[in-house]
C-alpha positions as CSV (number, residue, x, y, z in Angstrom):
1,M,-10.3,-50.9,-8.9
2,T,-12.7,-52.6,-11.7
3,A,-15.1,-50.6,-14.2
4,K,-18.0,-51.3,-12.3
5,Q,-16.6,-50.3,-8.7
6,A,-18.0,-46.9,-7.9
7,I,-15.5,-43.9,-7.5
8,E,-16.2,-41.8,-4.0
9,F,-15.2,-38.6,-4.5
10,F,-12.9,-36.9,-2.0
11,E,-14.3,-34.3,0.6
12,P,-12.3,-33.2,3.5
13,S,-13.7,-32.8,7.2
14,P,-14.4,-29.3,8.0
15,R,-11.5,-27.3,9.4
16,L,-10.8,-23.8,11.4
17,L,-7.8,-23.0,9.5
18,M,-5.6,-21.4,12.7
19,G,-2.3,-21.8,11.6
20,P,0.8,-20.3,9.7
21,G,-1.1,-20.7,6.3
22,P,-3.7,-21.2,4.6
23,S,-6.5,-19.4,6.0
24,G,-9.6,-19.6,5.5
25,A,-11.4,-18.5,2.6
26,H,-14.2,-16.6,1.8
27,P,-17.4,-18.7,0.3
28,S,-17.4,-16.4,-2.9
29,V,-13.7,-17.2,-3.4
30,L,-14.1,-20.8,-3.4
31,A,-17.1,-20.3,-5.6
32,A,-15.3,-18.0,-8.0
33,M,-13.3,-20.9,-8.3
34,G,-15.9,-23.1,-9.6
35,M,-16.6,-20.4,-12.6
36,P,-16.3,-22.0,-16.0
37,I,-13.0,-22.1,-17.4
38,I,-11.7,-20.1,-20.4
39,G,-8.8,-20.2,-22.4
40,H,-5.7,-17.9,-20.6
41,L,-5.8,-15.5,-24.1
42,D,-9.4,-15.1,-24.0
43,P,-10.5,-11.5,-23.9
44,D,-12.3,-12.2,-21.1
45,F,-9.1,-13.5,-19.3
46,L,-7.2,-10.9,-20.3
47,R,-9.7,-8.0,-18.6
48,L,-9.6,-10.1,-15.4
49,M,-5.8,-10.1,-15.6
50,D,-5.1,-6.4,-16.2
51,E,-7.7,-6.0,-12.9
52,C,-5.7,-8.5,-11.3
53,R,-2.1,-6.2,-11.4
54,T,-4.2,-2.9,-10.6
55,M,-5.5,-4.4,-7.3
56,I,-2.2,-6.3,-6.7
57,R,-0.7,-2.6,-7.1
58,D,-3.4,-1.3,-4.4
59,V,-2.5,-4.0,-1.7
60,F,1.2,-3.4,-2.2
61,Q,0.3,0.2,-2.0
62,T,2.5,0.8,-5.5
63,N,2.0,2.4,-9.0
64,N,4.9,0.0,-10.0
65,Q,4.2,-0.8,-13.9
66,F,5.9,-4.1,-13.2
67,T,3.2,-5.8,-11.3
68,L,2.0,-9.7,-11.5
69,A,1.4,-13.0,-9.9
70,T,3.6,-15.8,-10.6
71,P,2.5,-19.3,-10.8
72,G,2.9,-21.0,-7.9
73,T,2.5,-20.7,-4.0
74,G,4.7,-17.9,-2.3
75,T,7.6,-19.4,-2.5
76,S,7.6,-19.2,-6.8
77,G,7.6,-15.6,-5.8
78,M,10.7,-15.8,-3.5
79,E,12.5,-17.9,-6.1
80,A,11.5,-15.8,-9.1
81,A,12.7,-12.6,-7.2
82,V,15.9,-14.2,-6.1
83,M,16.6,-15.7,-9.2
84,N,16.1,-13.2,-11.4
85,M,17.7,-10.2,-9.6
86,L,21.0,-11.9,-8.5
87,E,23.8,-13.7,-10.9
88,P,27.3,-14.4,-10.4
89,G,29.9,-11.8,-9.3
90,D,26.7,-9.9,-7.3
91,H,26.7,-9.5,-3.6
92,A,24.0,-10.4,-1.8
93,I,23.5,-9.5,2.1
94,I,20.4,-11.3,3.6
95,G,19.0,-10.8,6.7
96,T,17.6,-14.1,8.5
97,C,15.9,-14.3,11.8
98,G,14.1,-17.2,11.1
99,Y,13.4,-20.5,8.7
100,F,12.2,-18.4,5.8
101,G,15.2,-16.2,5.8
102,G,17.7,-19.2,5.6
103,R,15.0,-20.4,2.6
104,I,16.1,-16.8,1.2
105,V,19.9,-17.3,1.3
106,E,19.5,-21.2,-0.2
107,M,18.3,-19.8,-3.1
108,A,20.5,-17.1,-3.5
109,E,23.6,-19.3,-3.1
110,R,22.2,-21.1,-6.2
111,T,22.4,-18.2,-8.3
112,G,26.5,-18.2,-7.7
113,A,26.2,-14.7,-6.2
114,K,28.5,-14.4,-3.2
115,V,25.6,-14.1,-0.3
116,T,26.7,-12.7,3.2
117,R,23.9,-13.7,5.9
118,V,23.0,-11.8,8.7
119,D,21.4,-13.5,11.5
120,A,19.6,-12.6,14.6
121,E,18.0,-14.8,17.6
122,W,15.5,-16.6,16.8
123,G,12.1,-14.4,18.2
124,T,14.0,-11.2,17.6
125,A,14.5,-8.8,14.5
126,I,17.4,-7.7,12.2
127,E,19.4,-5.0,13.9
128,P,19.9,-2.8,11.2
129,E,23.1,-1.8,12.4
130,T,24.6,-5.1,11.6
131,I,23.7,-5.3,8.0
132,R,25.1,-1.3,7.6
133,N,28.5,-3.0,9.1
134,V,28.8,-6.0,6.8
135,A,27.7,-3.4,4.1
136,K,30.2,-0.9,4.5
137,Q,33.1,-4.1,4.7
138,N,31.6,-5.7,1.6
139,Q,30.8,-2.7,-1.2
140,P,29.5,-3.1,-3.8
141,V,26.1,-4.3,-2.5
142,K,23.6,-5.4,-5.4
143,L,20.7,-6.9,-3.1
144,I,20.0,-6.4,0.5
145,A,17.0,-9.0,1.2
146,I,14.9,-9.1,4.4
147,V,11.5,-11.2,5.7
148,H,8.5,-8.5,6.7
149,A,6.8,-11.1,8.6
150,E,8.7,-14.2,9.6
151,T,6.1,-17.0,9.6
152,S,8.6,-19.5,11.7
153,T,9.2,-17.0,14.5
154,G,6.2,-14.7,14.4
155,V,8.5,-11.6,14.2
156,Q,7.6,-8.5,12.7
157,Q,10.6,-6.9,11.0
158,P,11.0,-2.6,10.9
159,I,11.3,-2.3,7.2
160,E,12.2,1.7,7.1
161,P,15.6,1.5,8.7
162,I,16.4,-1.4,6.5
163,S,15.4,0.4,3.5
164,E,17.8,3.7,4.4
165,I,20.5,1.4,4.6
166,A,19.9,0.3,1.2
167,K,19.6,3.6,-0.4
168,E,23.0,4.1,1.5
169,F,24.7,1.8,-0.5
170,E,22.3,1.9,-3.6
171,A,21.4,-1.5,-3.3
172,L,18.1,-2.9,-4.4
173,L,15.7,-3.9,-1.6
174,L,14.0,-7.4,-1.6
175,I,11.4,-7.9,0.8
176,D,9.1,-11.0,1.7
177,C,5.6,-10.1,2.2
178,V,4.5,-13.8,1.9
179,T,2.5,-13.4,5.4
180,S,2.5,-9.6,5.5
181,L,0.2,-8.4,2.5
182,G,-3.3,-7.8,3.5
183,G,-2.6,-8.3,7.2
184,I,-0.5,-5.5,8.3
185,P,0.7,-2.4,6.5
186,V,2.6,-3.1,3.4
187,K,4.0,0.0,1.4
188,A,6.3,-0.8,-1.1
189,D,6.2,3.0,-2.7
190,E,6.8,4.7,0.9
191,W,9.3,2.2,1.8
192,E,11.0,2.8,-1.7
193,A,11.7,-1.4,-2.0
194,D,12.5,-2.8,-5.1
195,I,11.3,-6.2,-5.2
196,L,8.5,-7.3,-3.3
197,Y,6.4,-11.1,-3.3
198,S,3.6,-12.3,-1.3
199,G,1.4,-15.6,-1.3
200,T,-2.1,-16.0,-1.6
201,Q,-3.1,-18.4,0.8
202,K,-2.3,-16.3,4.1
203,C,-3.8,-12.9,5.1
204,L,-5.3,-12.3,1.4
205,S,-7.2,-15.7,2.0
206,A,-6.9,-16.8,-1.4
207,P,-6.3,-20.7,-2.0
208,P,-2.5,-21.1,-2.5
209,G,-1.2,-20.8,-6.0
210,A,-0.3,-17.6,-7.1
211,S,2.0,-15.1,-5.9
212,P,1.9,-11.2,-6.4
213,I,4.9,-9.9,-7.2
214,T,6.3,-6.2,-8.0
215,L,9.0,-4.4,-9.1
216,S,10.4,-1.3,-8.9
217,E,11.7,1.0,-12.5
218,K,15.3,0.5,-10.6
219,A,15.0,-3.5,-10.4
220,V,13.5,-3.5,-14.0
221,Q,16.2,-2.3,-15.3
222,A,18.7,-4.0,-13.1
223,L,16.7,-7.4,-14.8
224,S,17.4,-5.8,-18.3
225,E,21.3,-5.3,-17.2
226,R,21.7,-8.9,-16.3
227,K,24.6,-10.1,-18.1
228,T,23.5,-13.6,-17.9
229,L,19.9,-15.5,-18.4
230,P,18.4,-16.0,-14.8
231,N,18.4,-19.7,-13.3
232,T,15.3,-20.3,-14.1
233,W,13.1,-20.6,-17.1
234,Y,9.4,-20.9,-16.1
235,L,9.8,-18.3,-13.4
236,D,11.9,-15.9,-15.8
237,L,10.3,-12.4,-14.6
238,Q,10.7,-10.5,-18.4
239,K,8.8,-13.9,-20.1
240,L,6.3,-13.5,-17.5
241,E,5.5,-10.2,-18.0
242,A,5.6,-10.3,-21.5
243,Y,2.7,-12.4,-21.1
244,W,1.0,-9.8,-18.2
245,D,1.9,-6.7,-20.3
246,N,-0.1,-5.8,-23.9
247,R,2.3,-8.0,-25.7
248,R,0.1,-11.3,-24.4
249,A,3.4,-13.4,-25.2
250,Y,2.4,-17.2,-24.5
251,H,4.7,-18.4,-21.9
252,H,2.6,-20.7,-20.1
253,T,-1.1,-22.1,-19.6
254,S,-2.2,-19.7,-16.6
255,P,-3.9,-21.5,-13.9
256,I,-7.1,-19.7,-14.9
257,S,-9.4,-21.0,-12.1
258,M,-6.9,-19.7,-9.4
259,L,-6.4,-16.1,-10.8
260,Y,-10.4,-15.9,-10.9
261,A,-9.7,-16.7,-7.4
262,L,-7.4,-14.5,-6.3
263,H,-9.2,-11.4,-8.4
264,R,-12.4,-12.2,-5.9
265,A,-10.1,-12.4,-2.8
266,L,-8.1,-9.0,-4.0
267,A,-11.6,-7.3,-4.7
268,I,-13.1,-8.1,-0.5
269,T,-9.4,-7.2,0.7
270,L,-9.8,-3.9,-1.1
271,A,-13.7,-3.4,-0.5
272,E,-12.6,-3.8,3.3
273,G,-10.6,-0.8,2.8
274,L,-6.7,-1.8,3.7
275,E,-6.7,0.2,7.0
276,N,-9.7,-1.6,8.6
277,R,-8.5,-4.9,7.4
278,W,-4.8,-3.9,9.3
279,E,-6.8,-2.9,12.2
280,R,-8.8,-6.0,12.3
281,H,-5.8,-8.3,12.2
282,E,-4.3,-6.2,14.9
283,R,-6.9,-6.2,17.6
284,N,-7.6,-9.4,17.1
285,G,-4.0,-10.3,17.1
286,K,-3.7,-8.6,20.6
287,S,-6.4,-10.4,22.0
288,L,-5.4,-13.6,21.4
289,Q,-2.0,-13.1,22.7
290,N,-3.3,-11.2,25.7
291,G,-5.7,-14.8,26.3
292,L,-2.7,-16.9,25.6
293,E,-0.5,-15.0,28.7
294,A,-4.0,-15.1,30.3
295,L,-3.6,-18.7,30.0
296,G,-0.5,-18.7,31.5
297,L,1.8,-19.9,28.3
298,E,5.0,-17.7,27.5
299,L,5.0,-16.2,23.9
300,L,8.1,-16.6,21.7
301,A,8.5,-13.1,19.7
302,K,9.5,-9.6,21.9
303,E,6.3,-7.8,22.0
304,A,8.2,-4.6,20.1
305,V,8.3,-7.1,17.3
306,R,5.2,-9.4,17.9
307,L,3.4,-10.1,14.7
308,P,-0.6,-9.6,15.1
309,V,-1.1,-12.3,12.4
310,L,1.0,-15.2,13.8
311,T,1.7,-16.1,16.9
312,T,4.4,-18.4,18.5
313,V,3.7,-20.0,21.5
314,R,6.4,-21.9,23.9
315,I,5.2,-25.3,24.5
316,P,5.5,-25.8,28.4
317,E,7.9,-28.5,29.3
318,S,5.4,-30.7,30.8
319,I,3.3,-30.8,27.6
320,D,3.7,-33.3,24.6
321,G,3.1,-30.5,21.9
322,D,2.1,-32.9,19.2
323,L,-0.3,-34.4,21.0
324,L,-1.8,-31.7,22.1
325,K,-1.9,-30.0,18.6
326,S,-3.3,-33.5,17.0
327,E,-5.9,-33.3,19.9
328,L,-7.2,-30.0,18.7
329,L,-7.4,-31.2,15.2
330,T,-9.5,-34.5,16.3
331,N,-11.5,-32.8,18.9
332,F,-12.2,-29.4,18.0
333,S,-11.7,-29.3,14.4
334,T,-9.0,-26.4,14.6
335,E,-5.6,-27.1,12.8
336,I,-2.5,-24.8,14.3
337,A,1.3,-25.8,13.6
338,G,4.5,-26.9,15.6
339,G,8.0,-24.9,14.6
340,L,10.3,-25.7,12.2
341,G,13.9,-25.7,12.2
342,N,15.8,-24.6,15.3
343,L,12.2,-24.0,16.8
344,K,10.5,-27.9,15.9
345,G,9.5,-29.2,19.0
346,K,9.7,-25.9,21.0
347,I,6.6,-23.8,19.8
348,W,3.1,-24.1,18.4
349,R,2.4,-21.5,15.5
350,V,-1.1,-20.1,15.9
351,G,-2.5,-18.0,12.7
352,L,-5.0,-15.3,12.8
353,M,-4.8,-14.2,9.1
354,G,-7.4,-13.1,6.8
355,E,-10.9,-14.7,6.8
356,S,-9.6,-16.6,10.1
357,S,-9.0,-13.5,11.7
358,T,-12.3,-13.1,13.9
359,P,-13.2,-12.3,17.6
360,D,-15.3,-15.4,17.4
361,N,-12.4,-17.8,16.0
362,V,-10.1,-16.1,19.0
363,L,-12.5,-16.8,21.7
364,F,-13.3,-20.4,20.6
365,F,-9.6,-21.2,20.4
366,L,-8.7,-20.0,23.8
367,S,-12.0,-22.1,25.1
368,A,-10.9,-25.3,23.4
369,F,-6.9,-25.0,24.1
370,G,-7.3,-24.1,27.4
371,L,-9.4,-26.9,28.2
372,L,-6.9,-29.3,26.5
373,L,-3.8,-27.7,28.3
374,R,-5.9,-28.6,31.8
375,K,-6.5,-32.0,30.5
376,H,-3.0,-32.8,30.1
377,G,-2.2,-31.0,33.5
378,F,-1.3,-27.2,32.9
379,K,-3.4,-25.4,35.4
380,A,-4.3,-23.1,32.7
381,D,-7.1,-20.3,33.8
382,V,-9.7,-20.5,30.9
383,T,-11.7,-17.6,32.4
384,A,-8.9,-15.4,32.7
385,A,-7.7,-16.0,29.1
386,L,-11.5,-15.2,28.2
387,D,-11.9,-12.2,30.0
388,S,-8.7,-10.9,28.9
389,A,-9.4,-11.8,25.2
390,A,-13.0,-10.3,25.8
391,K,-11.6,-6.8,27.2
392,T,-9.0,-5.9,24.4
393,L,-12.3,-6.8,21.6
394,N,-14.3,-4.6,23.6
395,V,-17.0,-7.4,24.0
């Protein structure tokens, strides 16, 4: 390219985001990213950080002092939590019923800790007794980790029984809330959980790029009693906390514009009201699932543990799942995702998170999806699907 050639600025095609993340963002969240950049130690920015901390506590339903947002997507929160809580000689029990539980295992193994994996069939939740039995045979236990909303399978893990086991064995309880925070109830203090982290691009409906995380006093004490340095520098939580608290110690240049967006998204979440927001996600998710079943499709996750914010749909044998997914994007500008790991090529994943969780999107998606299924020879009853969804939505 010569100096005289014009540079064409990139502009994405409009999309309806109904996959496992990112979700659509409110226009004011996107506009916030366009505000003037200021320094990461500017008094105005430090005030914004303090306000973000307060709002993150509110959405996690906690009074934990140690609360911040790590730079990076939800995976940065996962890595920060695992690498800071575990070291050689520790024992961790990790429940896995999908792809992201397996990712926690991979990270934990890199710390040098002893890791015991407790598996459940994908599409089901972890049985608490399996964790209790492993803990009995492998004491002491430093950490029990679980994924609250398993994005790869559409399963919502009941937390209260796992919390009781963690207390019984005096273990730290780590909960992955990447897909759940802002969409379904997350109650850090009530659950007596010790480490929780999330992502911004799911039910909080901000762009990807920060990971809210909170630690209990018990977790902070464990962090201070480490015998070795964490196997990470950038995500060393003690260093990050020294920047986020009143010390304001320089650690990295904060993603200024990302935190503008996070601040706005948190404010929108809390203005709606957590109870209202949870109810909205529940209602819209149930209407989508009823509609999909009325189309003649089978859902993967068992009904008792089915997430409202992420629905997994078995691909009929007669259908090319990737082709239909591609046609949905091309013809209807709507994004969904396929399966991960063991479920690659076997399921579609349909998200209704944050700003994307609306009745209009439910009805539009069922219409478009049903038409494509019929095009490919599947006898989808679109009218029945819309009637079923509308009944659930009470429209």
